[in-house]
Every structure is written in C-alpha cells, then in structure tokens.
C-alpha positions as CSV (number, residue, x, y, z in Angstrom):
1,M,48.8,60.5,51.2
2,A,46.0,62.8,50.3
3,N,43.5,63.9,52.9
4,A,39.9,62.5,53.1
5,I,38.5,65.7,51.5
6,A,40.5,65.2,48.3
7,H,39.6,61.5,48.2
8,I,35.9,62.5,48.2
9,I,35.9,65.8,46.3
10,I,37.9,64.8,43.2
11,P,35.6,61.9,42.3
12,L,32.6,64.0,43.2
13,I,33.8,66.7,40.7
14,F,34.6,64.1,38.1
15,F,31.2,62.3,38.3
16,E,29.2,65.6,38.6
17,A,30.9,66.8,35.4
18,I,30.0,63.6,33.6
19,R,26.4,63.8,34.9
20,H,26.0,67.4,34.0
21,Y,28.0,67.8,30.8
22,L,28.3,64.4,29.2
23,S,25.3,62.3,30.3
24,D,21.6,62.3,30.5
25,E,20.8,63.2,34.1
26,K,18.1,60.5,34.3
27,Q,20.6,57.9,33.3
28,F,23.2,59.3,35.8
29,P,21.2,60.3,38.9
30,R,22.7,62.5,41.6
31,Y,23.0,59.6,44.0
32,I,25.5,58.0,41.6
33,V,27.7,61.1,42.1
34,L,27.4,60.6,45.8
35,V,28.4,56.9,45.5
36,G,31.4,58.0,43.4
37,G,32.5,60.4,46.1
38,I,32.1,57.8,48.9
39,A,33.9,55.2,46.7
40,G,36.9,57.6,46.5
41,L,37.2,57.2,50.3
42,L,36.4,53.4,50.3
43,P,40.0,52.1,50.3
44,D,40.5,53.8,53.7
45,I,37.9,51.5,55.2
46,D,40.9,49.6,56.4
47,I,41.6,52.3,59.0
48,P,38.5,51.8,61.1
49,L,38.8,48.1,60.5
50,S,42.3,48.2,61.9
51,W,40.9,50.1,65.0
52,L,38.2,47.5,65.4
53,A,40.7,44.6,65.1
54,S,43.0,46.3,67.6
55,F,40.1,46.8,70.1
56,I,38.9,43.2,69.7
57,L,42.4,41.6,69.9
58,G,43.7,43.9,72.5
59,R,46.9,44.8,70.6
60,E,47.9,47.1,67.8
61,I,46.8,45.9,64.4
62,N,47.4,47.9,61.3
63,F,46.5,46.7,57.8
64,H,46.1,50.1,56.2
65,G,47.6,50.2,52.7
66,Y,47.2,46.6,51.8
67,F,44.3,44.9,50.0
68,T,42.0,48.0,49.9
69,H,44.8,50.0,48.4
70,T,45.5,47.7,45.5
71,I,44.4,47.6,41.9
72,L,42.9,44.2,42.8
73,F,40.4,45.9,45.0
74,A,39.2,48.1,42.2
75,L,39.1,45.1,39.8
76,V,36.7,43.3,42.2
77,F,34.1,46.1,41.6
78,F,34.9,46.3,37.9
79,F,34.3,42.5,37.7
80,L,30.9,43.0,39.4
81,F,30.2,45.8,36.8
82,V,30.9,43.4,34.0
83,V,28.8,40.6,35.5
84,Y,25.8,42.9,36.1
85,Y,26.2,44.5,32.7
86,F,25.9,41.1,31.0
87,I,23.2,39.9,33.3
88,R,21.2,43.1,32.5
89,R,21.6,42.5,28.8
90,S,20.6,38.8,29.1
91,K,17.2,37.3,29.1
92,I,17.5,36.2,32.8
93,S,17.3,39.8,34.0
94,K,13.7,40.5,32.9
95,N,12.4,39.8,36.4
96,I,15.2,41.6,38.3
97,N,15.1,45.3,39.0
98,H,18.7,46.5,39.0
99,S,18.6,49.4,36.6
100,H,21.7,51.2,37.9
101,A,23.6,48.3,39.4
102,P,26.2,48.1,36.6
103,L,26.8,51.8,36.7
104,I,27.1,51.8,40.5
105,F,29.8,49.1,40.4
106,L,31.6,50.9,37.6
107,V,31.5,54.2,39.5
108,I,32.8,52.5,42.7
109,S,35.7,51.0,40.7
110,I,36.6,54.4,39.2
111,G,36.3,56.1,42.6
112,I,38.7,53.5,44.1
113,M,41.1,54.2,41.2
114,F,40.9,58.0,41.9
115,H,42.0,57.1,45.5
116,L,44.9,55.1,44.3
117,V,46.1,57.8,41.9
118,L,45.9,60.4,44.6
119,D,47.8,58.3,47.0
120,C,50.3,57.6,44.3
121,S,50.9,61.3,43.8
122,F,51.8,61.6,47.4
123,G,54.2,58.6,47.4
124,G,51.7,55.7,47.3
125,Y,51.5,52.2,48.4
126,S,52.3,48.8,47.0
127,F,49.4,48.7,44.5
128,F,50.2,45.2,43.3
129,W,50.2,43.6,46.7
130,P,50.1,40.6,47.3
131,F,52.0,39.9,44.1
132,S,54.7,42.6,44.7
133,D,55.6,44.9,47.6
134,A,57.3,47.3,45.3
135,N,56.1,50.9,45.4
136,Y,56.1,52.3,41.8
137,C,54.8,55.8,42.8
138,L,56.7,59.0,42.8
139,A,56.0,61.6,45.5
140,L,54.9,64.3,43.0
141,I,53.1,66.4,45.6
142,P,54.7,67.2,49.0
143,H,52.7,66.2,52.0
144,E,52.7,69.9,53.2
145,L,50.5,70.8,50.3
146,A,47.7,68.3,51.2
147,V,45.7,70.6,53.4
148,P,45.9,73.7,51.2
149,L,45.0,71.6,48.1
150,D,42.0,70.2,50.0
151,A,40.8,73.7,50.9
152,I,41.2,75.0,47.4
153,M,39.4,72.0,45.8
154,L,36.5,72.3,48.3
155,V,36.1,76.0,47.7
156,V,36.2,75.6,43.9
157,W,33.6,72.8,44.0
158,L,31.3,74.8,46.3
159,V,31.5,77.8,44.0
160,H,30.8,75.6,41.0
161,E,27.8,74.1,42.7
162,E,26.4,77.5,43.7
163,V,26.8,78.9,40.2
164,K,25.5,75.8,38.4
165,H,22.9,74.4,40.8
166,K,22.4,76.8,43.6
167,I,23.9,75.1,46.6
168,K,20.5,75.0,48.2
169,A,19.8,72.0,46.1
170,Y,21.9,69.9,48.5
171,F,19.9,70.9,51.6
C-alpha cells in the first residue's frame, strides 16, 4: 500500500489544480483542498481505531482494510453529496447555511477514491467487501518504490507551491 504522504499529497495536488486552474477560487476555497487531502487519508482511520479497540478489549484487533477501504465507504459520502445538493437546490434550504456542504462531501468521496486507487496500484484490498472478498487489484507499483515516490511527490508539490503561491502563504 502507498504511504500516508502519497494518500494526502495526490488529492491535495488534484484539488489544488482544480481550484487554481479550473474553478473560481471563491467557489472552491483553500480549506476544501485541505479537506480533500485529509480525505485521501480517511480510509486509514481504521488503523487507530484498531489500536483503540485492541487497547480497550485487551487483545489484538485489526480491522484495517475492510469497510473504510471499500467503494461503499466512498459511496456513503457521495450519497451525502447528492442529498445536500438537492436540499440546497430546494425551497427548504432557504434558512440553512451550508454553502459548501455538497462540495465538501463530494471532495471527501473523491479523496477516498484516490486512496483506494493508490492502494490498488500497490496490490489493494477487497474493495467490494462485504459482498466479495476478491481482490481485483494488480500490484503495478512495487512496495520498494513507495518511499521514493512519496519524496518525489512532496518535493514536486512544494516546488509548485513556491512557484505559484509562494510557500509563505501556508504559514
């Protein structure tokens, strides 16, 4: 599987490119880019939850790679996007302030899908669990390349940010 940096950086680069090159920056604020980066790591929330369950129950518990690593997990957030999108367009939303809520749920869903695609490129998980335990992924990238690829992506992103935005904008 890919390292945490790749799970964050790739969605960050993707959403920053959309924000900067394809969208109005007011409609796609910088915090949405951050949400996308964090969402790229969200499926790995099962790791600290496994640690917590192990600590509480006093025995080894590992549910990494199950529900949070499925397409179903991404579809939950996509469903919330659809619901909020139609609520926002309806008359009942006039008194509710949730201007970016649909976009946030869409970005989370896409960030999760980036995570799944990255994991799939390193061998993957059973993305259709609980319906199937089959792993349909090919190990396209050897695990030995995970760290060097993370370093390259991080450096490229930092150079881009310095050239385009002056990195001081993040501090």
